[in-house]
MIROSE-949375 format. One record per residue: residue in three letters; x, y, z of N, C-alpha, C in turn; residue number from 1. Coordinates in nm, 3 decimals. Each point is the difference from the previous one (the first is absolute). Layout:
# MIROSE-949375
> zamar/n_u/n_v/n_w/ca_u/ca_v/ca_w/c_u/c_v/c_w/marpa
> ala/X/Y/Z/X/Y/Z/X/Y/Z/NUM $
...
# end
This chain:
# MIROSE-949375
> zamar/n_u/n_v/n_w/ca_u/ca_v/ca_w/c_u/c_v/c_w/marpa
> met/13.563/-3.233/11.431/-0.091/0.090/-0.070/-0.054/0.105/0.097/1 $
> glu/0.009/0.127/-0.039/-0.053/0.107/0.083/-0.151/0.011/-0.018/2 $
> arg/-0.069/0.017/0.112/-0.146/0.013/-0.004/-0.043/0.130/0.064/3 $
> asn/-0.095/0.065/-0.062/-0.060/0.119/0.057/-0.129/-0.040/0.069/4 $
> gln/-0.020/0.049/0.122/-0.117/-0.040/0.078/-0.127/0.070/-0.044/5 $
> gly/0.013/0.097/-0.087/-0.118/0.066/-0.053/-0.004/0.148/0.031/6 $
> glu/-0.047/0.078/-0.096/-0.021/0.143/0.020/-0.099/0.052/-0.104/7 $
> arg/-0.047/0.119/0.025/-0.096/0.060/-0.093/0.068/0.033/-0.133/8 $
> ala/-0.076/-0.013/-0.107/0.056/0.026/-0.133/-0.111/0.039/-0.097/9 $
> trp/0.040/0.075/-0.101/-0.087/0.036/-0.112/0.059/-0.056/-0.128/10 $
> val/-0.085/-0.044/-0.090/0.045/-0.046/-0.132/0.009/0.121/-0.092/11 $
> leu/0.119/0.022/-0.057/0.020/0.108/-0.095/-0.019/-0.046/-0.144/12 $
> his/0.041/-0.124/-0.026/-0.006/-0.051/-0.138/0.020/-0.151/0.006/13 $
> ser/-0.047/-0.068/-0.102/0.024/-0.144/-0.011/0.006/-0.039/-0.146/14 $
> his/0.076/-0.107/-0.028/0.005/-0.050/-0.138/0.029/-0.150/0.002/15 $
> pro/-0.047/-0.072/-0.100/0.017/-0.146/-0.004/0.148/-0.038/-0.007/16 $
> phe/0.028/-0.118/0.057/0.137/-0.052/-0.002/-0.007/-0.152/-0.005/17 $
> gly/0.058/-0.055/-0.105/0.004/-0.145/-0.010/-0.138/-0.062/-0.018/18 $
> asp/-0.016/-0.120/0.051/-0.122/-0.077/-0.017/-0.095/0.024/0.117/19 $
> gly/-0.085/0.101/-0.014/-0.101/0.028/0.102/0.047/0.078/0.120/20 $
> ser/0.125/0.047/0.000/0.050/0.080/0.112/-0.015/0.148/-0.029/21 $
> leu/0.034/0.079/0.100/-0.020/0.144/-0.011/0.113/0.070/0.075/22 $
> ile/0.052/0.106/-0.058/0.091/0.087/0.072/-0.077/0.121/0.049/23 $
> leu/0.005/0.022/0.129/-0.069/0.112/0.063/0.101/0.107/0.038/24 $
> glu/-0.030/0.124/-0.034/0.076/0.113/0.053/-0.081/0.054/0.118/25 $
> leu/0.056/-0.013/0.120/-0.069/0.040/0.122/0.066/0.122/0.061/26 $
> phe/-0.081/0.080/0.068/0.051/0.108/0.085/-0.032/-0.042/0.142/27 $
> thr/0.103/-0.039/0.076/-0.018/-0.058/0.131/0.028/0.102/0.110/28 $
> glu/-0.054/-0.028/0.118/0.006/0.097/0.109/0.143/0.024/0.049/29 $
> his/0.080/-0.106/0.012/0.132/0.015/0.060/0.116/-0.038/-0.092/30 $
> his/-0.029/-0.052/-0.118/0.106/-0.039/-0.093/-0.002/0.081/-0.129/31 $
> gly/-0.089/0.096/-0.009/-0.008/0.079/-0.122/-0.057/-0.080/-0.116/32 $
> arg/0.047/0.032/-0.120/-0.052/-0.068/-0.120/0.074/-0.132/-0.018/33 $
> leu/-0.078/-0.106/-0.025/0.057/-0.134/-0.018/-0.062/-0.068/-0.121/34 $
> gly/0.080/-0.081/-0.067/-0.052/-0.093/-0.100/-0.019/-0.135/0.066/35 $
> ile/-0.118/-0.058/-0.014/-0.034/-0.127/0.064/-0.051/-0.097/-0.106/36 $
> leu/0.047/-0.123/0.005/-0.048/-0.103/-0.093/-0.115/-0.076/0.064/37 $
> ala/-0.117/0.005/-0.064/-0.116/-0.078/0.044/-0.012/-0.120/-0.093/38 $
> arg/0.036/-0.118/0.052/0.008/-0.119/-0.084/-0.137/-0.064/-0.018/39 $
> gly/-0.039/-0.018/-0.125/-0.121/-0.075/-0.032/-0.128/0.071/0.039/40 $
> lys/-0.110/-0.048/-0.054/-0.129/0.061/0.027/-0.040/-0.011/0.147/41 $
> arg/0.050/-0.103/0.067/-0.035/-0.019/0.141/0.048/0.120/0.083/42 $
> arg/0.111/0.061/-0.042/0.057/0.111/0.074/-0.060/0.134/-0.040/43 $
> arg/-0.065/0.005/-0.114/-0.036/0.129/-0.056/-0.122/0.062/0.065/44 $
> gly/-0.106/-0.075/0.017/-0.120/0.056/0.060/-0.048/0.122/-0.078/45 $
> arg/-0.046/0.100/0.076/-0.044/0.125/-0.060/0.081/0.116/0.060/46 $
> leu/0.125/0.005/-0.037/0.087/0.107/0.047/-0.013/0.119/-0.095/47 $
> glu/-0.069/0.103/0.043/-0.032/0.112/-0.086/0.063/0.128/0.053/48 $
> ala/0.039/0.087/-0.092/0.050/0.131/0.039/-0.111/0.080/0.067/49 $
> gly/0.039/0.083/0.096/-0.097/0.085/0.067/-0.069/-0.064/0.118/50 $
> arg/0.044/-0.121/0.040/-0.056/-0.067/0.117/0.113/-0.041/0.093/51 $
> pro/-0.018/0.015/0.131/0.107/-0.035/0.093/0.003/-0.149/0.031/52 $
> tyr/0.121/-0.055/0.014/0.018/-0.142/0.030/0.099/-0.018/0.114/53 $
> trp/-0.012/-0.113/0.068/0.103/-0.047/0.092/0.076/-0.108/-0.075/54 $
> val/0.128/0.025/-0.027/0.076/-0.085/-0.091/0.118/-0.063/0.074/55 $
> arg/0.024/-0.129/-0.032/0.117/-0.072/0.052/0.079/-0.056/-0.118/56 $
> trp/0.133/0.003/0.013/0.082/-0.054/-0.106/0.124/-0.067/0.059/57 $
> ala/0.070/-0.076/-0.084/0.120/-0.072/0.045/0.100/-0.006/-0.115/58 $
> gly/0.128/0.001/0.037/0.104/-0.011/-0.101/0.091/0.120/-0.003/59 $
> arg/0.114/-0.018/-0.064/0.097/0.107/-0.015/0.003/0.048/-0.143/60 $
> gly/0.079/0.104/-0.023/0.016/0.050/-0.136/-0.107/0.100/-0.039/61 $
> asp/-0.006/0.026/-0.129/-0.089/0.104/-0.052/-0.145/-0.043/-0.013/62 $
> leu/-0.027/-0.129/0.008/-0.135/-0.047/-0.024/-0.039/-0.112/0.097/63 $
> pro/-0.023/0.034/0.128/-0.045/-0.103/0.094/-0.139/-0.050/-0.037/64 $
> ala/-0.038/-0.111/0.062/-0.127/-0.065/-0.035/-0.111/0.039/0.097/65 $
> leu/-0.115/0.026/-0.055/-0.118/0.030/0.081/-0.042/-0.123/0.079/66 $
> gln/-0.021/0.017/0.130/-0.047/-0.109/0.086/-0.147/0.013/0.036/67 $
> gly/-0.050/0.119/-0.004/-0.142/0.019/0.031/-0.037/0.146/-0.009/68 $
> ala/-0.126/0.027/-0.030/-0.050/0.138/-0.008/-0.147/0.001/0.038/69 $
> glu/-0.031/0.075/0.105/-0.139/0.014/0.043/-0.042/0.146/-0.014/70 $
> glu/-0.115/0.021/-0.061/-0.049/0.137/-0.015/-0.045/0.054/0.136/71 $
> leu/0.040/0.122/0.029/-0.036/0.064/0.126/-0.131/0.075/-0.016/72 $
> pro/-0.077/0.011/0.108/-0.126/0.074/-0.007/0.024/0.145/-0.043/73 $
> ser/-0.077/0.046/-0.095/0.014/0.137/-0.049/-0.123/0.037/-0.081/74 $
> arg/-0.039/0.127/0.011/-0.113/0.046/-0.082/0.041/0.016/-0.146/75 $
> leu/0.130/-0.015/-0.029/0.046/0.008/-0.139/-0.054/-0.114/-0.085/76 $
> val/-0.046/-0.107/0.064/-0.058/-0.112/-0.074/-0.131/0.045/-0.065/77 $
> gln/-0.085/0.068/0.078/-0.128/0.047/-0.052/0.011/0.134/-0.070/78 $
> gln/0.100/0.080/0.039/0.016/0.135/-0.055/0.145/0.019/-0.044/79 $
> pro/0.039/-0.055/-0.114/0.141/0.004/-0.042/0.041/0.138/-0.051/80 $
> val/0.129/0.021/-0.004/0.056/0.120/-0.059/-0.020/-0.007/-0.152/81 $
> pro/-0.039/0.111/-0.064/-0.012/-0.002/-0.146/0.126/-0.053/-0.066/82 $
> ala/-0.018/-0.083/-0.100/0.111/-0.076/-0.058/0.114/0.087/-0.050/83 $
> leu/-0.030/0.113/-0.066/0.106/0.083/-0.055/0.083/0.067/0.110/84 $
> leu/-0.065/0.040/0.109/0.073/0.062/0.110/0.091/-0.104/0.066/85 $
> leu/-0.052/-0.120/0.018/0.080/-0.108/0.059/0.118/-0.035/-0.090/86 $
> phe/-0.024/-0.006/-0.129/0.106/-0.030/-0.097/0.111/0.104/0.010/87 $
> tyr/-0.037/0.127/0.014/0.099/0.107/0.008/0.087/-0.013/0.125/88 $
> leu/-0.062/-0.017/0.115/0.075/-0.014/0.125/0.093/-0.121/-0.006/89 $
> asn/-0.051/-0.110/-0.050/0.079/-0.123/-0.007/0.116/0.013/-0.098/90 $
> glu/-0.025/0.068/-0.111/0.107/0.016/-0.098/0.112/0.087/0.056/91 $
> leu/-0.034/0.102/0.077/0.102/0.082/0.064/0.089/-0.085/0.091/92 $
> leu/-0.062/-0.085/0.080/0.078/-0.085/0.090/0.086/-0.098/-0.078/93 $
> leu/-0.055/-0.058/-0.105/0.076/-0.098/-0.079/0.119/0.065/-0.071/94 $
> arg/-0.018/0.122/-0.048/0.105/0.065/-0.077/0.108/0.064/0.088/95 $
> leu/-0.039/0.048/0.120/0.091/0.085/0.076/0.053/-0.060/0.129/96 $
> thr/-0.052/-0.111/0.045/0.053/-0.063/0.120/0.075/-0.127/-0.038/97 $
> gly/0.100/-0.034/0.080/0.075/-0.122/-0.023/-0.054/-0.114/0.082/98 $
> arg/0.030/-0.121/-0.039/-0.042/-0.117/0.076/0.079/-0.011/0.131/99 $
> ala/-0.067/-0.057/0.099/0.061/-0.029/0.130/0.056/0.125/0.066/100 $
> asp/-0.066/0.113/-0.020/0.039/0.125/0.065/-0.116/0.042/0.091/101 $
> pro/0.008/-0.028/0.130/-0.113/0.026/0.091/-0.045/0.146/-0.005/102 $
> gln/-0.131/0.019/-0.011/-0.059/0.133/-0.007/-0.124/0.003/0.089/103 $
> asp/0.020/-0.017/0.129/-0.113/-0.014/0.093/-0.095/0.119/-0.005/104 $
> glu/0.055/0.122/0.003/-0.085/0.119/0.001/-0.074/0.015/-0.133/105 $
> leu/0.067/-0.030/-0.109/-0.065/0.010/-0.131/-0.110/-0.105/-0.012/106 $
> phe/0.019/-0.117/0.060/-0.104/-0.103/0.001/-0.126/0.053/0.069/107 $
> val/0.018/0.065/0.115/-0.114/0.058/0.072/-0.067/0.107/-0.086/108 $
> glu/0.080/0.084/-0.063/-0.055/0.107/-0.084/-0.080/-0.058/-0.117/109 $
> tyr/0.056/-0.099/-0.065/-0.069/-0.065/-0.112/-0.134/-0.059/0.047/110 $
> ser/0.000/-0.067/0.113/-0.122/-0.061/0.053/-0.106/0.107/0.028/111 $
> gln/0.042/0.112/0.059/-0.094/0.107/0.031/-0.056/0.065/-0.126/112 $
> ile/0.086/0.016/-0.100/-0.045/0.061/-0.125/-0.103/-0.088/-0.069/113 $
> leu/0.021/-0.131/0.000/-0.098/-0.089/-0.061/-0.134/0.008/0.071/114 $
> glu/0.002/0.000/0.132/-0.124/0.010/0.077/-0.073/0.130/-0.032/115 $
> ala/0.075/0.109/-0.010/-0.061/0.130/-0.027/-0.056/0.009/-0.142/116 $
> leu/0.076/-0.050/-0.098/-0.046/0.007/-0.139/-0.120/-0.090/-0.025/117 $
> ala/-0.012/-0.107/0.076/-0.114/-0.089/-0.017/-0.131/0.072/0.032/118 $
> ser/0.002/0.086/0.101/-0.121/0.070/0.039/-0.012/0.137/-0.065/119 $
> arg/0.116/0.057/-0.045/-0.004/0.134/-0.061/0.084/0.000/-0.129/120 $
> pro/-0.045/-0.071/-0.102/0.081/-0.016/-0.122/0.024/0.130/-0.077/121 $
> glu/-0.079/0.104/0.028/0.021/0.127/-0.069/0.102/0.088/0.071/122 $
> asp/0.051/-0.043/0.114/0.102/0.077/0.073/0.138/-0.027/-0.059/123 $
> phe/0.023/0.054/-0.119/0.125/-0.028/-0.070/0.122/0.057/0.071/124 $
> trp/-0.022/0.093/0.093/0.114/0.055/0.074/0.070/-0.109/0.082/125 $
> leu/-0.072/-0.108/0.028/0.063/-0.111/0.073/0.114/-0.063/-0.081/126 $
> leu/-0.009/0.006/-0.132/0.110/-0.046/-0.084/0.122/0.088/0.020/127 $
> arg/-0.024/0.131/0.013/0.111/0.092/0.025/0.066/-0.029/0.135/128 $
> arg/-0.082/-0.031/0.098/0.054/-0.034/0.132/0.091/-0.123/-0.010/129 $
> phe/-0.045/-0.102/-0.071/0.083/-0.120/-0.012/0.127/0.029/-0.078/130 $
> glu/-0.010/0.078/-0.107/0.119/0.033/-0.078/0.105/0.070/0.086/131 $
> arg/-0.045/0.096/0.081/0.094/0.072/0.087/0.061/-0.094/0.105/132 $
> arg/-0.081/-0.086/0.060/0.052/-0.095/0.098/0.099/-0.096/-0.064/133 $
> leu/-0.027/-0.041/-0.122/0.092/-0.089/-0.070/0.134/0.068/-0.024/134 $
> leu/-0.004/0.125/-0.045/0.122/0.076/-0.021/0.078/0.017/0.130/135 $
> glu/-0.072/0.024/0.110/0.066/0.014/0.130/0.068/-0.131/0.039/136 $
> thr/-0.070/-0.111/-0.018/0.054/-0.130/0.035/0.125/-0.033/-0.080/137 $
> leu/0.000/0.036/-0.126/0.114/-0.028/-0.088/0.114/0.098/0.018/138 $
> gly/-0.024/0.106/0.080/0.104/0.100/0.023/0.013/0.102/-0.111/139 $
> trp/-0.105/0.016/-0.082/0.004/0.091/-0.113/-0.098/0.116/0.013/140 $
> ala/-0.063/0.016/0.114/-0.095/0.110/0.019/0.078/0.131/0.018/141 $
> ala/-0.032/0.100/-0.078/0.070/0.128/0.009/-0.035/0.071/0.130/142 $
> asp/0.096/0.075/0.051/-0.023/0.087/0.116/-0.091/0.113/-0.044/143 $
> val/-0.118/0.010/0.060/-0.095/0.103/-0.041/0.007/0.123/0.090/144 $
> ala/0.099/0.005/0.087/0.015/0.113/0.092/0.107/0.099/-0.043/145 $
> arg/0.109/-0.051/-0.062/0.113/0.087/-0.030/0.047/-0.017/-0.145/146 $
> cys/0.058/0.108/-0.051/0.056/0.000/-0.136/0.119/-0.095/-0.007/147 $
> ala/0.002/-0.083/-0.103/0.108/-0.096/-0.017/0.133/0.067/-0.035/148 $
> gln/-0.004/0.126/-0.044/0.121/0.072/-0.038/0.060/0.079/0.117/149 $
> cys/-0.083/0.081/0.066/0.054/0.091/0.102/-0.047/-0.032/0.141/150 $
> gly/-0.096/-0.090/0.015/-0.048/-0.036/0.132/-0.102/0.095/0.059/151 $
> ala/-0.040/0.102/-0.075/-0.097/0.096/0.051/-0.137/-0.066/0.013/152 $
> leu/-0.078/0.047/0.097/-0.136/-0.050/0.018/-0.084/0.032/-0.122/153 $
> leu/-0.080/-0.097/-0.042/-0.091/0.020/-0.113/-0.128/0.061/0.054/154 $
> glu/0.000/0.130/0.016/-0.111/0.066/0.069/-0.118/0.027/-0.091/155 $
> asp/0.021/0.003/-0.129/-0.110/0.026/-0.093/-0.017/-0.121/-0.089/156 $
> ser/0.025/0.012/-0.128/-0.004/-0.115/-0.090/0.142/-0.053/-0.020/157 $
> ala/0.014/-0.104/-0.080/0.130/-0.058/-0.027/0.003/-0.047/-0.144/158 $
> tyr/0.118/-0.047/-0.043/0.018/-0.046/-0.137/0.071/-0.135/0.006/159 $
> ala/-0.056/-0.098/-0.071/0.049/-0.137/0.012/0.068/-0.046/-0.128/160 $
> arg/0.111/-0.072/0.019/0.064/-0.074/-0.108/0.012/-0.144/0.047/161 $
> pro/-0.045/-0.098/-0.082/0.001/-0.140/0.044/0.138/-0.047/0.039/162 $
> gly/0.008/-0.062/0.117/0.125/-0.054/0.048/0.094/0.103/0.059/163 $
> glu/-0.036/0.129/-0.008/0.088/0.106/0.051/-0.058/0.070/0.122/164 $
> gly/-0.130/-0.005/0.017/-0.062/0.061/0.116/-0.083/0.122/-0.035/165 $
> leu/-0.027/0.081/0.102/-0.080/0.121/-0.014/0.089/0.121/0.025/166 $
> phe/-0.030/0.107/-0.074/0.085/0.119/0.004/-0.082/0.125/0.024/167 $
> cys/0.064/0.099/0.064/-0.065/0.129/0.018/0.002/0.076/-0.133/168 $
> ser/-0.069/0.113/-0.006/-0.009/0.075/-0.125/0.136/0.051/-0.047/169 $
> arg/0.091/0.029/0.092/0.132/0.050/-0.037/0.084/-0.106/-0.071/170 $
> his/-0.022/-0.126/0.032/0.084/-0.107/-0.054/-0.078/-0.100/-0.084/171 $
> ala/-0.113/0.042/-0.053/-0.082/-0.091/-0.081/0.073/-0.038/-0.128/172 $
> pro/0.019/-0.129/-0.026/0.067/-0.043/-0.124/-0.089/0.027/-0.121/173 $
> ala/0.059/-0.003/-0.115/-0.075/0.017/-0.124/-0.101/-0.113/-0.015/174 $
> leu/-0.118/0.033/-0.048/-0.107/-0.095/-0.028/-0.049/-0.074/0.125/175 $
> ala/0.026/0.057/0.117/-0.047/-0.063/0.124/-0.152/0.015/0.011/176 $
> gln/-0.062/-0.097/0.067/-0.146/0.000/0.016/-0.036/0.074/0.128/177 $
> pro/-0.087/0.103/-0.008/-0.040/0.072/0.122/-0.087/-0.087/0.091/178 $
> val/0.019/0.016/0.129/-0.078/-0.070/0.101/-0.053/0.105/0.098/179 $
> ser/-0.130/0.007/0.016/-0.062/0.107/0.079/0.020/-0.021/0.150/180 $
> arg/-0.026/0.107/0.077/0.008/-0.007/0.145/-0.098/-0.102/0.055/181 $
> ala/-0.122/-0.005/-0.056/-0.101/-0.095/0.047/0.045/-0.144/-0.020/182 $
> ala/0.063/-0.027/-0.114/0.050/-0.135/-0.025/0.115/-0.035/0.095/183 $
> leu/0.091/0.096/0.022/0.112/-0.022/0.091/-0.049/-0.029/0.142/184 $
> thr/-0.100/0.076/0.042/-0.053/-0.018/0.136/-0.056/-0.139/0.018/185 $
> trp/-0.072/-0.049/-0.099/-0.057/-0.134/0.011/0.109/-0.106/0.000/186 $
> leu/0.097/0.013/-0.088/0.109/-0.097/-0.009/0.082/-0.006/0.130/187 $
> ala/0.006/0.112/0.071/0.077/0.006/0.124/-0.078/-0.052/0.120/188 $
> gly/-0.130/-0.023/-0.016/-0.084/-0.042/0.111/-0.005/-0.151/0.015/189 $
> asp/-0.101/-0.045/0.077/-0.012/-0.145/0.025/-0.081/-0.071/-0.108/190 $
> leu/-0.055/0.073/-0.096/-0.071/-0.054/-0.117/-0.128/-0.074/0.038/191 $
> gln/-0.050/0.022/0.119/-0.120/-0.071/0.043/-0.128/0.066/-0.051/192 $
> leu/0.006/0.128/-0.030/-0.115/0.072/-0.052/0.026/0.038/-0.145/193 $
> pro/-0.105/0.015/-0.080/0.020/0.032/-0.142/0.059/0.139/-0.018/194 $
> pro/0.078/0.020/-0.105/0.048/0.135/-0.033/-0.114/0.084/-0.056/195 $
> glu/0.025/0.128/-0.014/-0.099/0.086/-0.064/-0.029/-0.054/-0.140/196 $
> arg/-0.128/0.001/-0.035/-0.038/-0.055/-0.131/0.074/0.069/-0.115/197 $
> ser/0.033/0.127/0.018/0.064/0.077/-0.107/0.140/-0.051/-0.033/198 $
> val/0.061/-0.077/0.090/0.137/-0.046/-0.028/0.007/-0.149/-0.031/199 $
> trp/-0.113/-0.066/-0.016/0.002/-0.144/-0.032/0.079/-0.027/-0.128/200 $
> gly/-0.029/0.077/-0.105/0.070/-0.020/-0.127/0.148/0.033/0.011/201 $
> glu/0.032/0.104/0.075/0.139/0.040/0.019/0.079/-0.109/0.073/202 $
> leu/-0.059/-0.056/0.105/0.066/-0.107/0.074/0.019/-0.124/-0.088/203 $
> arg/-0.100/-0.031/-0.079/0.011/-0.115/-0.091/0.118/0.018/-0.094/204 $
> ala/0.013/0.120/-0.060/0.108/0.025/-0.096/0.136/-0.003/0.069/205 $
> tyr/0.009/0.061/0.118/0.128/0.005/0.070/0.047/-0.139/0.043/206 $
> leu/-0.088/-0.078/0.061/0.038/-0.132/0.047/0.026/-0.096/-0.117/207 $
> ala/-0.074/0.016/-0.109/0.027/-0.082/-0.119/0.139/0.030/-0.054/208 $
> met/0.040/0.126/0.003/0.134/0.039/-0.045/0.107/-0.067/0.086/209 $
> glu/-0.020/0.001/0.132/0.098/-0.062/0.089/0.006/-0.152/-0.021/210 $
> leu/-0.115/-0.062/-0.016/-0.003/-0.145/-0.022/0.061/-0.037/-0.134/211 $
> asp/-0.026/0.081/-0.102/0.055/-0.029/-0.133/0.152/0.000/0.003/212 $
> gln/0.059/0.085/0.085/0.145/0.002/0.013/0.051/-0.135/0.049/213 $
> leu/-0.071/-0.060/0.095/0.040/-0.131/0.052/-0.027/-0.111/-0.100/214 $
> leu/-0.106/0.014/-0.077/-0.035/-0.102/-0.097/0.095/-0.003/-0.119/215 $
> gly/0.075/0.105/-0.017/0.102/0.002/-0.106/-0.056/-0.014/-0.140/216 $
> gly/-0.113/0.062/-0.024/-0.058/-0.004/-0.134/-0.095/-0.115/-0.026/217 $
> arg/-0.010/-0.092/0.095/-0.092/-0.113/-0.017/-0.144/0.048/0.019/218 $
> thr/-0.088/-0.040/-0.088/-0.138/0.044/0.005/-0.082/-0.088/0.093/219 $
> leu/-0.085/0.062/0.080/-0.093/-0.075/0.083/-0.127/-0.027/-0.081/220 $
> glu/-0.027/-0.125/-0.027/-0.120/-0.035/-0.076/-0.125/0.043/0.075/221 $
> ser/0.001/-0.013/0.130/-0.117/0.038/0.080/-0.030/0.149/-0.011/222 $
> arg/0.104/0.082/-0.007/-0.021/0.145/-0.012/-0.066/0.034/-0.133/223 $
> arg/0.045/-0.067/-0.106/-0.059/0.025/-0.131/-0.147/-0.039/-0.001/224 $
> leu/-0.032/-0.116/0.055/-0.139/-0.046/0.004/-0.086/0.089/0.089/225 $
> leu/0.058/0.041/0.113/-0.076/0.085/0.093/-0.028/0.136/-0.061/226 $
> ala/0.097/0.056/-0.072/-0.020/0.129/-0.064/-0.109/-0.009/-0.106/227 $
> ala/0.000/-0.108/-0.078/-0.103/-0.017/-0.103/-0.138/-0.014/0.064/228 $
> tyr/-0.007/-0.075/0.110/-0.127/-0.017/0.070/-0.051/0.133/0.053/229 $
> leu/0.088/0.081/0.060/-0.042/0.127/0.057/-0.041/0.099/-0.107/230 $
> arg/0.064/-0.006/-0.116/-0.043/0.086/-0.110/-0.143/-0.033/-0.041/231 $
> arg/-0.032/-0.129/-0.003/-0.137/-0.039/-0.033/-0.098/0.046/0.108/232 $
> arg/0.043/-0.010/0.127/-0.087/0.044/0.109/-0.022/0.151/-0.004/233 $
> arg/0.105/0.075/-0.031/-0.013/0.145/-0.006/-0.095/0.042/-0.111/234 $
> ser/0.003/-0.073/-0.110/-0.091/0.032/-0.110/-0.145/-0.020/0.040/235 $
> gly/-0.020/-0.080/0.107/-0.134/-0.020/0.052/-0.034/0.091/0.117/236 $
> gly/0.094/0.094/0.030/-0.030/0.099/0.104/0.062/-0.029/0.135/237 $
> val/0.091/-0.101/0.011/0.063/-0.029/0.127/0.131/0.075/0.009/238 $
> glu/0.034/0.052/0.117/0.119/0.081/0.020/0.128/-0.081/-0.020/239 $
> ser/0.106/0.071/-0.039/0.131/-0.063/-0.016/0.058/-0.037/0.135/240 $
> arg/0.089/-0.096/-0.001/0.073/-0.031/0.121/0.108/0.101/0.025/241 $
# end
């Protein structure tokens, strides 16, 4: 039996299995997304999404058995990420990443985003940062520097078609979505600072279009719930994401 000596992990989702057991979908530091079987109530404890754990497991195949899980010190215990934002990030990982595909850099990015959203839940641009990093990790992030048709530098604005890339004005496809210079500049940077407030909505629409191409028409339940929540917030005078 293969045993893992332990590594950091986040719970993305869980559901009951059999008599008192639980299947955990974990995002682990060095093994990527894994399905883990937590047998019986003795193994379950309080494994909650949005909290970091040190997890050990054993076994081969698609569903190894949980051997132990200890919660790591984190301010996320007292100051958790808002549930809808956490649901959205987790659903993206569940829908778009494969099991047992190591994503070390994305794990670090996810951890940093959770820490940031816990203290600044209104910084919705952090969702855009994660979306772009996810696309980069999956190899589907469009080149924001050059036209996908002619290779010319995108010196002003650009035009996007999902799954095809960005185009200059000379080669813009029909019904392509315009992307401003300010949005391109942010996407080409290190994403550590927020984009100009004026392009938050534009970035949301562009990255949603790219992600929808990968989702193949499958609807994200978290996106629907988050949009409904934000509509209610806007009616009360809070700015859109």
